[in-house]
C-alpha positions in Angstrom: 195.2 124.0 68.8 191.9 125.8 68.1 189.8 122.7 68.6 191.7 121.8 71.9 191.0 125.4 73.1 187.3 124.9 72.2 187.2 121.7 74.2 188.8 123.4 77.2 186.3 126.3 77.0 183.5 123.8 76.7 184.7 121.9 79.8 184.8 125.1 81.9 181.4 126.2 80.6 179.9 122.9 81.4 181.5 122.9 84.9 180.2 126.5 85.6 176.8 125.5 84.3 176.7 122.6 86.7 177.7 124.8 89.6 175.1 127.4 88.7 172.3 124.8 88.4 173.5 123.2 91.7 173.3 126.6 93.6 169.9 127.4 92.0 168.5 124.0 93.0 169.8 124.2 96.5 168.4 127.8 97.0 165.0 126.7 95.6 165.0 123.6 97.9 165.8 125.9 100.8 163.0 128.2 99.9 160.6 125.2 99.5 161.6 123.9 102.9 161.0 127.3 104.6 157.7 127.6 103.0 156.7 124.1 104.0 157.8 124.9 107.6 155.8 128.1 107.7 152.7 126.4 106.2 152.9 123.6 108.7 153.1 126.1 111.5 149.9 127.8 110.2 148.2 124.4 110.1 149.1 123.7 113.8 147.9 127.1 114.8 144.6 126.5 113.0 144.2 123.2 114.8 144.4 125.2 118.1 142.0 127.9 116.9 144.7 130.6 117.2 143.5 133.3 114.8 145.2 136.4 116.3 148.4 137.2 118.2 148.2 140.4 120.0 150.9 142.6 121.3 151.6 141.9 125.0 150.6 145.3 126.3 147.2 145.0 124.6 146.3 141.7 126.2 143.9 141.9 129.1 144.5 139.1 131.5 141.5 137.5 133.3 141.7 136.1 136.8 143.4 132.8 136.6 145.2 133.4 133.3 148.9 132.6 133.3 151.6 133.9 130.9 153.7 130.9 129.8 156.3 133.1 128.1 156.8 136.5 126.7 159.2 138.0 124.2 159.8 140.6 121.5 158.3 139.4 118.2 158.9 142.5 116.2 162.1 141.1 114.6 160.8 140.1 111.1 163.2 137.2 110.4 162.7 135.7 113.8 158.9 136.1 114.1 157.9 132.6 113.0 160.7 131.1 115.1 159.3 132.9 118.1 155.9 131.4 117.3 157.6 128.0 117.0 159.0 128.5 120.5 155.5 129.2 121.9 154.0 126.2 120.1 156.7 123.9 121.5 156.1 125.4 125.0 152.4 124.4 124.8 153.4 120.9 123.7 152.5 121.3 120.0 155.9 120.7 118.2 156.6 120.7 114.5 155.2 117.7 112.6 158.1 116.5 110.4 155.8 114.2 108.3 153.6 117.1 107.4 156.6 119.2 106.6 157.8 116.4 104.4 154.5 116.2 102.5 154.3 120.0 102.0 158.0 120.1 100.8 157.2 117.5 98.2 154.3 119.6 96.8 156.4 122.7 96.8 159.4 121.1 95.1 157.2 119.5 92.5 155.7 122.9 91.8 158.9 124.9 91.6 161.4 122.3 90.3 159.1 120.1 88.2 160.6 117.1 90.0 161.3 116.0 93.6 165.0 115.3 94.3 166.0 112.3 96.5 166.5 113.5 100.0 166.3 112.8 103.8 164.6 115.1 106.3 165.0 115.2 110.0 164.7 117.5 113.1 167.6 117.5 115.5 168.1 119.3 118.8 170.7 122.0 119.3 171.3 125.0 121.5 172.7 127.3 118.9 170.9 130.4 117.6 173.4 131.0 114.8 174.4 127.9 112.7 178.0 128.5 111.9 179.7 125.8 109.8 183.1 125.2 111.2 184.1 121.8 109.8 182.6 118.8 108.0 181.8 115.8 110.1 181.1 112.2 109.3 177.3 112.9 109.8 177.5 115.6 107.1 176.3 118.3 109.5 178.3 120.8 111.7 179.6 119.8 115.1 177.1 121.3 117.5 179.9 121.8 120.1 181.6 124.2 117.7 178.6 126.3 116.9 178.3 129.9 118.1 176.2 130.0 121.2 175.8 133.7 121.6 172.2 134.2 123.0 171.9 137.6 121.3 172.8 136.2 117.8 170.1 136.2 115.2 168.9 132.9 113.6 170.5 132.1 110.3 169.8 129.3 107.7 172.8 127.9 105.8 173.6 125.6 102.8 176.5 123.3 103.4 177.6 121.2 100.4 174.5 119.1 99.7 172.8 119.8 103.1 170.4 122.6 104.0 169.9 123.7 107.6 166.9 125.7 108.6 166.7 127.0 112.2 163.3 126.0 113.6 163.6 127.3 117.2 166.3 128.2 119.7 167.1 124.5 120.3 165.8 122.8 117.2 166.8 122.8 113.5 165.6 120.9 110.4 168.2 119.2 108.2 167.5 118.4 104.6 170.2 116.3 102.8 170.1 115.7 99.1 171.2 112.1 98.8 171.8 112.2 95.0 172.6 115.8 94.1 174.3 115.0 90.8 171.4 112.9 89.6 169.0 115.7 90.7 171.0 118.4 88.9 171.1 116.3 85.7 167.4 115.7 85.9 166.7 119.4 86.3 169.0 120.5 83.4 169.1 117.3 81.3 168.7 119.1 78.0 171.6 121.5 78.7 173.9 118.6 79.6 172.7 116.5 76.7 173.5 119.3 74.2 176.8 120.0 75.9 177.9 116.4 75.8 176.8 116.2 72.1 178.9 119.3 71.4 181.9 117.8 73.1 181.5 114.6 71.2 181.1 116.5 67.9 184.3 118.5 68.6 186.1 115.3 69.5 185.0 113.7 66.2 186.1 116.8 64.3 189.4 116.7 66.1 189.9 113.0 65.2 189.1 113.7 61.5 191.4 116.7 61.6 194.3 114.6 63.0 193.5 111.9 60.4 193.6 114.4 57.6 196.9 116.0 58.9 198.5 112.5 58.9 197.1 111.8 55.4 198.4 115.1 54.1 201.8 114.5 55.6 202.0 111.1 54.0 200.9 112.5 50.7 203.4 115.3 50.8 206.2 112.7 51.5 204.8 110.5 48.7 204.8 113.4 46.2 208.5 114.2 47.1 209.5 110.6 46.6 207.4 110.2 43.6 208.8 113.3 41.9 212.4 112.2 42.6 211.9 108.6 41.5 209.8 109.6 38.4 212.4 112.1 37.3 215.1 109.5 37.6 213.2 106.7 35.9 212.1 109.0 33.0 215.5 110.4 32.4 217.3 107.0 32.4 215.3 105.4 29.5 215.4 108.7 27.5 219.1 108.8 28.0 219.5 105.1 27.0 217.3 105.5 23.9 219.4 108.5 22.9 222.7 106.7 23.2 221.4 103.5 21.5 219.9 105.6 18.6 223.2 107.4 18.2 225.1 104.1 17.9 222.5 102.7 15.4 222.9 105.7 13.2 226.6 105.3 13.1 227.9 104.1 9.7 230.5 101.9 11.5 227.8 100.0 13.3 226.9 97.2 10.9 226.9 94.0 13.0 223.3 92.7 12.6 223.4 90.7 15.9 224.4 93.8 17.9 222.0 95.9 15.9 219.1 93.6 16.9 220.1 93.6 20.5 220.2 97.4 20.5 216.7 97.4 18.9 215.4 95.1 21.7 217.0 97.4 24.3 215.3 100.4 22.7 212.0 98.6 23.0 212.7 97.8 26.6 213.6 101.4 27.5 210.4 102.6 25.6 208.4 100.2 27.8 209.9 101.7 30.9 209.2 105.2 29.6 205.6 104.3 28.9 205.3 102.8 32.4 206.5 106.1 33.9 203.9 108.0 31.9 201.2 105.6 33.0 202.2 106.1 36.6 201.6 109.8 36.2 198.2 109.2 34.8 197.5 106.6 37.5 198.2 109.0 40.4 195.8 111.5 38.8 193.1 108.9 38.4 193.6 107.5 41.9 193.0 110.9 43.4 189.6 111.2 41.8 186.9 111.0 44.4 184.5 109.3 42.0 184.9 107.5 38.7 182.4 108.1 35.9 181.4 104.6 34.6 180.5 104.5 30.9 179.4 101.0 30.2 179.4 99.4 26.8 178.7 95.9 25.5 181.9 93.9 25.3 182.9 90.5 24.0 184.9 89.0 26.9 186.8 86.6 24.7 188.1 89.4 22.5 188.6 91.7 25.5 190.8 89.3 27.4 192.8 88.0 24.4 193.5 91.6 23.3 195.0 92.4 26.7 197.1 89.2 26.7 198.5 89.9 23.2 199.8 93.3 24.3 202.1 91.6 26.9 203.2 88.7 24.7 206.7 89.1 23.2 207.3 92.1 25.5 210.9 92.7 26.7 209.8 94.6 29.8 212.3 94.0 32.7 213.8 91.2 30.5 211.7 88.5 32.0 210.6 85.2 30.5 206.9 85.9 30.4 204.3 83.5 29.4 200.6 84.6 29.5 197.6 82.5 28.9 194.0 83.7 28.3 190.7 81.8 28.4 187.0 82.4 28.6 185.2 79.6 30.4 181.6 80.5 29.7 179.1 80.0 26.9 177.8 83.5 27.6 180.6 86.0 26.8 178.7 89.2 26.4 179.5 91.6 29.3 178.5 95.1 30.2 181.3 97.2 31.7 183.5 100.2 31.2 186.1 98.8 28.8 188.7 101.5 29.2 188.7 101.5 33.0 188.6 97.7 33.3 191.4 97.4 30.8 193.5 99.7 33.0 192.6 97.5 36.0 193.8 94.3 34.4 197.0 96.1 33.1 197.8 97.1 36.7 197.3 93.6 38.0 199.5 92.1 35.1 202.3 94.7 35.6 202.3 94.0 39.4 202.6 90.3 38.6 205.5 91.0 36.3 207.3 93.3 38.9 206.7 91.0 41.9 207.9 87.8 40.3 211.0 85.7 39.4 212.7 85.6 36.1 210.3 83.0 34.6 206.7 84.0 35.0 203.4 82.5 34.1 200.2 84.6 34.1 196.8 83.1 33.5 193.9 85.3 32.6 190.4 83.7 32.8 186.9 85.1 32.6 183.4 83.8 32.9 179.8 84.9 33.4 178.1 83.2 36.3 174.7 84.0 37.9 174.6 87.4 36.1 178.1 88.3 37.4 181.3 88.9 35.5 184.2 87.0 37.0 187.8 87.9 35.9 190.7 86.1 37.4 194.4 87.0 37.1 196.7 84.3 38.5 200.5 84.3 38.6 203.4 82.3 40.1 205.2 85.3 41.6 206.6 85.9 45.1 203.2 86.1 46.7 201.8 88.3 49.5 202.0 87.6 53.2 198.9 87.0 55.2 199.6 90.2 57.3 200.0 92.4 54.2 196.8 91.1 52.5 194.8 92.9 55.2 195.7 96.3 53.8 196.8 95.5 50.3 194.1 97.7 48.7 194.9 100.8 50.8 196.6 103.8 49.1 200.4 104.1 49.6 200.5 100.6 51.3 203.3 98.2 50.2 204.4 94.9 51.7 207.5 94.4 53.7 208.8 91.9 51.3 208.6 94.5 48.5 211.0 96.7 50.4 213.4 93.9 51.1 213.6 93.0 47.4 214.0 96.7 46.5 211.1 96.7 44.0 210.2 100.2 43.0 206.6 101.4 43.3 204.2 103.8 45.0 201.4 101.7 46.5 198.7 103.2 44.4 198.1 100.5 41.7 195.9 98.2 43.8 194.1 101.1 45.3 193.2 102.2 41.8 192.0 98.7 41.0 189.8 98.7 44.2 188.2 102.1 43.3 187.3 101.1 39.7 185.8 97.8 40.8 183.8 99.5 43.5 182.6 102.1 41.0 181.2 99.1 39.0 179.4 98.1 42.2 181.6 95.0 42.4 184.2 93.5 44.6 187.9 92.4 44.3 189.5 89.8 46.4 193.0 88.2 46.6 194.3 84.8 47.5 198.0 84.4 47.9 200.7 82.2 49.3 204.3 83.4 49.8 206.7 81.9 47.3 203.8 80.3 45.3 201.9 83.2 43.7 198.7 85.2 43.9 195.2 85.2 42.3 193.1 88.3 42.1 189.3 87.8 41.4 187.2 90.6 40.1 183.4 90.2 40.6 181.0 92.7 39.1 177.3 92.6 38.2 176.6 92.1 34.5 174.1 94.7 33.9 174.1 97.7 31.5 173.1 100.2 34.2 
């Protein structure tokens, strides 16, 4: 909620900044236009050698002189407009091209750029420009203007248009054709920083949502994990206790039943060890980074040792056959033996869980082009093409796993992926539903 409030405040701040810059630019454009009009008037007066304007009662008329017009010029705001009237009466009207050139120079000086605009003089009989409604031509309807002869001249800004009263029946209209572009040009750094801040807040919001979803999933996982782990730990302990009690009984002397009870005890111990390994696996999977301690390893001994641990194992009462081979003349490898052993254990246990009653697992290793290749192949239930896209993600489990009610947490392959990546290697999988899967571990064979 806080981030959403920040985004809202940022939007209002950006909008207000835009409006302020727009008003400031329009006011400066209006000032530049008025200065250009006044300067153009002086140039016209200079061209006619008019250097002084005297008050009427101080003028001494000579025989033959004629007064074209007279009026009160002591009104400060209207003084220049009165002069414009006189200049028009002596057929020396405003030069719009000169005003245009002067405006460009003024705008470049005050704004550091020249906005895109159009400039024109239009005739009207209003002394007070009063905006009543917007028309198709983007300037006020002259029929609706106030025509009071005693009204004072006023200049107005209407949307992206500036009106400056030139004379009693003339006005100059300046229209900014691309106001948004001009505003952005004037305050580009403000808008760039604002947009970057909005994007940054948006990215933070996305990460926040992602973390909230991840935390929610992890909380759910921990509840399920704790419940299932408590059940799976209590069950083998309870079975071992009952079997041990029966075996200690003096009446229990049948050797065949005794051996079956021993085998069942071994099976329940395997389940208990698996539960403990799951606890350690969760802790390891949550590590942000693994410390790799490499050592020199004989791959043949390493693979055969792992295979021997699963031979003659009664886990899940499956008919398990495991084969191991090293198809390389070079069998000296550099890796973290403990972590890589856990990786292969996870892949083998997955193959056992996600398989039929009769299972064949093939372990093979080789060293090719200074890379260690370890392959674990099984004839289990396989992985669908859709599930293979996210098989190494944490807490991810295939749909077929749920349909077969196979217990698990979706962290084993994630742990495999992290350990292999810590070795600067890669792990891939090929699988066909109903046929089996093959995992390939490829890591560089170097000591550092």
